[in-house]
C-alpha positions as CSV (number, residue, x, y, z in Angstrom):
1,M,87.3,86.3,96.7
2,K,87.3,82.6,96.5
3,T,90.5,81.7,98.6
4,L,91.0,83.5,101.8
5,V,94.1,82.9,104.2
6,F,93.7,83.1,107.9
7,D,96.2,85.1,110.7
8,A,95.6,84.4,114.0
9,S,95.1,88.1,114.3
10,T,91.9,88.5,112.8
11,I,90.4,85.6,113.3
12,I,90.5,87.1,117.1
13,S,89.0,90.0,116.3
14,L,86.2,89.0,114.6
15,A,85.5,86.3,117.6
16,M,85.8,89.0,120.6
17,N,83.0,91.2,118.7
18,N,81.4,88.4,118.3
19,F,81.5,88.4,114.3
20,L,82.7,85.1,113.5
21,W,79.1,84.4,112.1
22,I,79.5,86.7,109.0
23,L,82.3,83.9,107.8
24,K,79.6,81.4,106.5
25,P,77.3,83.9,104.8
26,L,80.5,85.6,103.2
27,K,81.6,81.7,102.2
28,E,78.6,81.1,100.9
29,K,78.1,84.3,98.3
30,Y,81.7,84.0,97.6
31,K,81.6,79.8,96.7
32,G,85.2,80.0,98.0
33,E,87.4,78.2,100.6
34,F,88.6,80.0,104.3
35,Y,92.3,78.4,105.1
36,I,94.2,78.5,108.4
37,T,97.3,76.6,109.1
38,Q,98.5,74.0,111.8
39,E,100.4,77.3,113.3
40,V,97.8,79.2,113.6
41,K,95.1,76.4,115.1
42,E,97.5,76.5,117.9
43,E,97.6,80.4,118.4
44,I,93.7,80.7,118.2
45,I,92.6,77.2,119.9
46,D,95.1,74.9,121.4
47,V,96.8,77.5,123.6
48,P,94.0,79.5,124.5
49,I,91.8,77.1,125.5
50,K,93.3,76.1,128.4
51,I,93.5,79.5,129.3
52,K,90.5,80.7,131.3
53,K,90.2,84.2,129.8
54,F,90.4,82.8,126.7
55,K,88.3,79.6,126.5
56,L,85.1,80.6,125.5
57,E,86.3,82.1,122.5
58,A,88.6,79.2,121.4
59,I,85.3,77.0,121.8
60,Q,83.6,79.2,119.5
61,I,86.5,79.3,117.0
62,Q,86.6,75.9,117.1
63,E,82.6,75.2,116.3
64,I,83.1,77.4,112.7
65,I,86.4,74.6,112.3
66,D,84.1,71.9,112.8
67,K,81.5,73.0,110.6
68,G,83.5,73.4,107.7
69,I,83.4,77.1,107.4
70,I,87.2,77.7,108.5
71,K,89.6,74.6,106.9
72,I,93.6,73.6,108.1
73,Y,95.1,73.4,105.7
74,P,96.7,69.5,106.3
75,E,100.4,69.7,105.0
76,H,103.0,71.7,106.6
77,L,105.5,73.8,105.0
78,L,108.2,74.2,107.7
79,N,111.6,74.7,105.5
80,K,110.3,77.4,103.8
81,E,108.8,78.9,106.8
82,E,112.3,78.3,108.7
83,E,114.0,80.0,105.3
84,L,111.2,83.2,105.6
85,K,111.6,83.6,109.2
86,S,115.1,84.4,109.3
87,I,115.4,86.8,106.9
88,V,112.1,88.8,108.0
89,N,113.2,89.0,111.1
90,Q,116.8,90.1,110.6
91,I,115.5,92.8,108.5
92,F,115.2,96.2,110.9
93,F,118.6,96.4,113.3
94,V,118.2,98.2,116.4
95,K,121.0,98.3,119.4
96,D,123.3,95.8,117.9
97,Q,120.6,93.2,117.5
98,Y,117.9,92.3,114.6
99,M,113.9,92.8,115.8
100,S,111.9,89.9,115.6
101,I,108.7,91.3,113.6
102,I,106.8,88.2,112.3
103,D,105.4,85.3,114.3
104,R,105.2,81.9,113.0
105,G,101.6,82.4,112.7
106,E,101.7,85.0,110.8
107,L,104.8,83.9,108.4
108,S,102.9,80.2,107.7
109,A,100.2,82.0,106.8
110,L,101.7,83.9,104.0
111,V,103.4,81.1,102.8
112,L,100.5,79.1,102.8
113,A,98.6,81.9,100.6
114,K,101.6,82.0,98.4
115,E,101.6,78.1,98.2
116,I,97.7,77.7,97.2
117,N,97.7,81.3,95.2
118,A,95.3,82.6,97.6
119,D,93.5,86.0,96.7
120,A,94.1,87.5,100.0
121,V,95.5,87.0,103.5
122,V,93.6,88.3,106.3
123,I,95.7,89.7,108.8
124,D,94.9,92.5,111.4
125,E,98.5,92.9,112.6
126,R,100.1,95.8,111.7
127,T,103.5,95.1,111.1
128,T,103.5,92.7,108.9
129,R,100.8,94.2,106.8
130,L,103.0,97.3,106.8
131,I,106.3,95.1,105.7
132,I,104.5,93.8,102.4
133,E,103.0,97.4,101.8
134,N,105.1,99.8,103.1
135,P,108.5,99.2,104.6
136,E,109.6,102.8,104.6
137,L,106.8,103.8,107.1
138,L,107.3,100.5,109.3
139,A,110.6,101.8,109.6
140,N,109.9,105.0,110.2
141,I,107.1,104.2,113.3
142,F,109.5,102.1,115.1
143,R,112.0,105.4,115.0
144,N,109.4,106.9,116.4
145,K,108.3,104.7,118.9
146,L,111.7,103.4,120.0
147,H,113.6,107.0,120.0
148,T,116.2,105.5,118.1
149,K,118.1,105.1,115.2
150,V,116.9,102.0,112.9
151,K,119.2,100.5,109.9
152,V,117.1,98.3,107.3
153,N,119.0,95.4,105.9
154,E,118.4,95.3,101.9
155,N,118.9,92.5,101.2
156,N,116.8,90.9,103.6
157,L,114.1,93.3,102.7
158,K,113.9,92.4,99.1
159,Q,114.1,89.1,99.6
160,F,111.3,89.0,101.7
161,L,109.1,91.0,98.9
162,K,110.0,89.3,96.0
163,E,108.6,86.7,98.0
164,F,105.2,88.1,99.0
165,S,104.8,91.8,97.8
166,N,102.1,90.9,95.2
167,I,100.0,89.2,98.0
168,K,96.8,91.3,98.8
169,I,96.1,91.7,102.4
170,F,93.0,92.1,104.6
171,R,91.8,92.7,107.6
172,S,88.5,92.4,109.7
173,T,87.5,96.0,109.0
174,E,87.6,95.2,105.0
175,L,85.8,91.5,105.8
176,S,82.8,93.5,107.9
177,I,82.7,96.4,105.5
178,I,82.4,93.6,102.1
179,A,79.3,92.3,104.6
180,Y,78.2,95.3,105.0
181,E,78.0,95.9,101.3
182,L,76.3,92.5,100.7
183,G,73.6,93.3,103.7
184,I,74.8,90.4,105.6
185,L,74.6,92.7,108.4
186,D,71.1,94.4,107.7
187,K,69.5,93.2,111.1
188,Y,71.6,95.4,113.0
189,T,70.0,98.0,111.5
190,N,66.8,99.8,113.0
191,S,65.2,103.1,111.7
192,N,64.5,104.3,115.0
193,V,67.2,103.4,116.6
194,I,70.3,103.4,114.4
195,N,70.8,103.7,110.9
196,K,73.0,101.9,107.7
197,K,76.0,104.1,108.1
198,E,76.2,104.5,111.9
199,M,76.4,100.9,112.3
200,L,79.5,100.3,110.3
201,E,80.9,103.0,112.6
202,A,79.9,101.2,115.1
203,I,81.7,98.1,113.7
204,I,84.9,99.4,112.6
205,W,85.6,101.3,115.8
206,G,84.7,97.8,117.4
207,M,87.3,95.7,115.5
208,R,89.6,98.9,116.3
209,F,89.1,98.4,119.7
210,K,89.4,95.0,119.9
211,G,93.3,94.3,118.1
212,C,92.4,95.6,114.1
213,S,95.6,98.5,113.0
214,I,93.5,101.0,110.9
215,S,93.8,104.4,111.7
216,D,91.8,107.2,112.2
217,D,92.4,108.7,109.1
218,E,91.4,105.4,107.5
219,I,87.9,105.1,109.5
220,N,87.2,108.7,108.5
221,E,87.8,107.8,105.2
222,I,85.6,104.8,104.7
223,L,82.7,106.3,106.2
224,K,82.8,109.4,103.5
225,M,82.7,106.8,101.2
226,K,79.6,105.1,102.2
């Protein structure tokens, strides 16, 4: 886990759970680099800092950037992003139009991860994760949610997966589990109040309720293994 690229969704989940602090000890442990793109910075700082509801989280996120815990990658990869955006947002066809499924921030994170050969992209958003890991399941989710036919542009899907199928996806839950296993979260345990497994369960559910896409089955499977 030397190099990670973060999407806005995971950083927001961590901020809303007061868990941004785990990034520093994780980075120190693995002696790597954590990056965001300029597009992601706009989503997590530039826009929300102007909105009262989100201003506090934006200030907290700015602090970890100021401290160098997360770095803003200096280069723009706009040409590649625009090309891939037109491909990925023309994969699923519903009611005579294509569905826009990935935004600029998510796509820029994927492009950067490939460009610098990152170990993983950290994304809590379900759609982006599934288009890479299980596009057939994603298509079925859309069909069930929209109660209509969803056609798949196989050529565009093939092109997109050719670019990104080898990229590993982490979520805020995976980062929290790693922190748990390293003992970073032990300060929350008290034998008279809560044990480590209960703490892990609380953290995972907290991440889910604040935006991380993780199913009941996944949570139960994780807890069985711990």
